[in-house]
N, C-alpha and C positions, 0 to 999 in steps of 0.2 A: 504494500500500500504506500503510495507516494505522497499522500496528504494527511496531515495531522489535524489541520484546522480548516473548516469550511464555513464561510460567512454567507448568509443569505439576505437578499433584499426581501421586503415583505409584500407590498402592494404590486400586483402584476407578476409576482414571482412565486410566492407561496399561496397567496389568497387573492381571489378575484373580488376586488372591493369597489370597482368603478361605480356601480349603481348606488350603493349606500353613501358613498362620498358625494356624488352628485345630488342625491336627495337632501343630504344635510346642508350642502351649499345653497340649494334652491330654497330650502326652508329659511335659511338665514337671510337670503335676499328678500323673500316675501315678507319677513317680519319687519323689514325696513321699507316696504312699499315698492319693491322692485320686482318686475315680472320674472317668473321662472325662465331659465335658459335651457336650450336643448342639452341633453346629457353630454354629447360629444364635445361641446364647447367648454365644458367644465373638466371632463376627464382627460382632455389633452394636456392639462397642466399637472397631472399627477406625476410625482417624482421628487419634488423639492420640499415636500411637507405640506400639511393642510393649511398652515398660515400663508405660505407663499402662493398656494393654489388660489385661496380666496382673494388675496391682493391682486393677483393677475386677472382673475375674473372681474373684480371691481374696476381695474384699469380699463378693461375692454368695455364694461358698462358705461363708464364715464366718458369714454371716447364716443360712444354711440349716443349717449344722452348727457351732454355736458351740464345741463341744469341740475342733475342729481348731485354733482360734486359739491354744490353749495349747501345741501341739507343732509347728506349722508356722511357720517363719520366712519372711516374704515375701521377704527378700533372698536366701534360699537358692533359693526358687522362681524368682526373677528370673534367678539365675545358671544354673539349669537351662534356662530358656527360651532364654537366649542360646546355650547349647550346642546345644539341639535345633533352634533356628531356623537355625543354620548348616547343619545337616543337611538341613532341608526346603526351604530357599530354592532356588527354581528347579525343584523336583521335580515339582510339579503345576500351578504357576501358568502362565498364558498371557497374552501381550500381547493386548489387545483388537484386533479386526480393524482393520487399516489403521494401527496405531500407528507401525510402522517407516517405512512409506511416507510418512505425514504428516510425521513429523519430518524425514525426508530432503528432502522438497519444501520445507519451510519453511527449513531450513538452506541448501539450495542457492540459495534466493531471497535469502539474506542476513539472515534473521531470526535474532537471537541467542536461544538457547534455554536455559532453566533448568529443572531438576527441583527442586521445592521441596516437601519432604515432612516430616511429623512423625516418620516412621520414623528410627531412629538411623542416622547417616551410614554406618557400616560395613555395616549390613544393606541400606541403599538401594543402595550401590555394588555390593554382591554381587548383588543382584537385577537391577540394570541390566546388569551384565556377563553374568549367566546368560542373558539374553535379547538380548544384543548390541545394547543400546540406549545404553550408556554413552558411546560415541563421538559420539552425537548432540548432547550437551549441552556448552555453554560453562561451565556452573556447576551443581553439585549441592549443595544445602543440606539437611542433615538436622535432625532435631529436637533434636540435641545440638550442632549447629554454632555456635549463638549462645546468648546468655543468655536468649532468649525463643523461643517457637515460635508457629506459626499458632494462633489468629487474630491475634496481636499484629501491629500495623502494621509494627513494626521488621523483620520477616522479609522481606516483599516489598520494602520500601524498601531493605533491604540488597542484595537481588537487583538492583534497578534501578540503584542506585549502583555496585555492583561491575561491572555490564555497561555502565556509562556511558551510561545511557539517560534517558528522560524518562517520568515516570509517565503523562503524557497519551497516550503512544504505547506503552503497555505493557498487558498483560492477564495474568490468571491463570486457568487452567482447572482445575476440580476436580470432585469428585462429592459434596461435602458442604456443610452449612451453615458448617462451619469455613472452608472455602475461600472461600465467598462473603463471609463476614464479614472474612476476612483481606484480600481484594482491596479491599473497600469501605473498610476502615480505612486501607489503604495508598494509596488514591487511584488504583488501577489498575482497568481494566475487569474486572468479575466475571462470568466465564463458567462454565458447568457442563455436564456431560454428563447425559443422561437415564438412563444406566445407573449402575452403581457401587453404593455401600453406603449411606452417610448414615444409618446406624443403622436402616435399614428404613423411613425416613420419606421422603415425596415431596420431591425437591429443589426442585420448583416453589414450595413454601411459603417457601423462602428468597429468592425473587424475584431470581434472578441477572439480570444485564443481557442475557444471551443464553444460550439452551439449544441444545445440539447433540445430535442423535440418534445420531451416530457420529463417529469421528475424521476420516474423510475430509472431512466438511463443515467441519471446523475449518480445514484448509489451504485449502479452496475459498473460505471467507469471508475469510481473511487475504489471500490472493492475488487476491481479487476475481474469482473465477471461479464464484461461486455461481449456481446457477439460481434465479431468482426464483420 
């Protein structure tokens, strides 16, 4: 086995959360008198954390309706999002096929596992607990856990250091260019899944070191049981 530490992104990699994130954002908009937006216009911003997602959505709303900028305070909308996302977390999201089984196989084999997401830590933990994945991880790092977030190299270097590993025997799996860049900058293997979000752009364009069509093949690869 060539890898001692595997880090995983959360949204779009382990759990399909697009619908419930969009619902929380739309509820936040509605609570401030702003019309709901199509789901794809919200979920294309998944990847930098829920706070950044909401700010980007608001920026687009203000460009379309400049008059709203005079009466809508972004910090109030962010507070509303926090409230509504607590209500929607785990409501419609689903782990991708094989997620739990893959994590269990890797953990049983002695691989140290981390969940490394730009989602705020409180939201990440709540989502993992909702889908009974929290106990699989040795470390969970959110977008507000450190002074930097992905793709800064410091995030995954912190993960490797905390889990007492070696970057040469570590990998990070995600669904976006942010994840690929984070892994490359940290000096760990940059892996990606072919599903997920990535703002609607093909992940192949980011040229990850390895692409996985599903989560079961991740465990197969790490444990060297992959069919050629």
